[in-house]
N, C-alpha and C positions, 0 to 999 in steps of 0.2 A: 202968625197964622193968616192975617189979612194979606200980607205980601204973597204968601204961598197961594192963596185963593186967586189973587190977581194974576200971578204967573200961570196958574192952571188955566184960567179962562183965556189968557192971551195965547198960551200954547195950543189950546183946543181951537181957538179962532183960526189958527193957521191951517188946521185940518179942514175947516169949512170955507176958507177964503175963496177957493176955486169954484164953489158951487153957486149956481144961479139962485136968486131969491125965489122962494116958493110961496105957498100960502102962509098966512100969519101963524106964528107959533104960539102955543099956549102952554101954561104949566101942566094942564091935564093931558096934553098930547105933544110931548117934546119931539121935535123932528130932528134935532141935532144935539151934539154933546153940550154945547153952551146952554141950550134950553133945559137939558137934563140937570146940569149943575145948578141952574137957577131954581128948578123945581125941588131939588134936594136941600138947598140952603135956605129957601124961603121958610120952611117950618122949623129951622134951627139945626140942621145937620152940619157937622163940621166936615168940609170937603177939601182935600189936599191932593196935589199932583204926586203920583207915584212913579212916573216915568213911562217909557214905551214898553209894549208887550207884543209878542207875536204868537199866534196859534197856527199851526200848520193846516188846520182844518178850515180856516177862513182866508179869503183872498185879499183882505186888507189888514194892515197893522193896526194895533190899538193903543190905548193909553190905560194905565192903571190909575184909577181915581180912588183915593182912600176916603171912605164914607164912615165917619166916626171911628176911624182906625181900622176898618175892614177893607181889604183890597177888592175892588170891583173893576172888572175889565170892560172897557167901552170900545166897541168897534164901529167906526162911522164909515158908511158907504157913500158913493157919489150921489146916489138917489135911492128912493124907496124900492124901486123895482130890483136894483142890484142887491139890496139887503134882503128882499123877500125871496129871491132865488136861493139864497143860502139859509135863511131862517126856516124855510119850509122843510129843510132836510133834518132839522133838529128833532130828535126823538124824545118822547115823554120821559124816558129813563136817563136822559142827559147825554146820549150819544150825539155828537155834533152832526153826524150823517149816517146813513145805513151801512157804509163801508169802513168806517173808522171806529176802532175800539179804544176807549180811554179808560185808564184805571184812575179814578178820581180819589183824592185824599180825603174828600168830604163831599157832601151833597152838592151836585151841580145845579145851579138855578140860572136859567136863560130867560131873557125877555127880548122882545123885538117890537119896535115901534118906529115909524118914520124911517130915518136913515140909519137907525142904531140896532145893533145886537149887543146886549149887555149880559155879562157872565159874572156871577158871584158864586164862588165855591165856599160854602159854609152853611151854617144853620142858625146864625144869629138872627133872632126874630125881628128885632128892630130894623136891621139892615134890609131884610126881606120885605118888611112892611113899607119902609121908605121907598124902596125901588118899585114895589107893586103899586104904591100910591102914584108914583110918577109915570110908570110905564104900563100899567094894567097887570093882568094875571100872568104869571110866568108860563113859559111854554113847557116846562118840565114839572114833574110831580115830585112831592116830598118823598124822601126815603122812608121806608117803614121805621117806625119808632122815632122819626125826626120831628 
């Protein structure tokens, strides 16, 4: 597991290598994928690399990060402005933008902070709590009965 974590961090470092250094990153306000992983592992979450992922409704490719066995999609943008342009389109019901309709297999949960949009499709309370602790409140609302 330690090797997987090191490989995950190394792989995500490649995503951020071309970005200029910005303001200091903190666990409370991760600006990139590496800081998010640190924020998740610090309280004891097991985080592993799950490979690449594409979503047609985002302009960047992402990575699947397994958090305690749950797949979480992490999309890292070149800067916060580029991320904000897309995260502002995400609707409270989980539609990634007003013109795209997605049939989700479970509750979509979106977060946006710094250069990241994070998507977790599911209702596992611990996963939602861990991501909310690192990223703030989700952009989306829980499904009824969820």
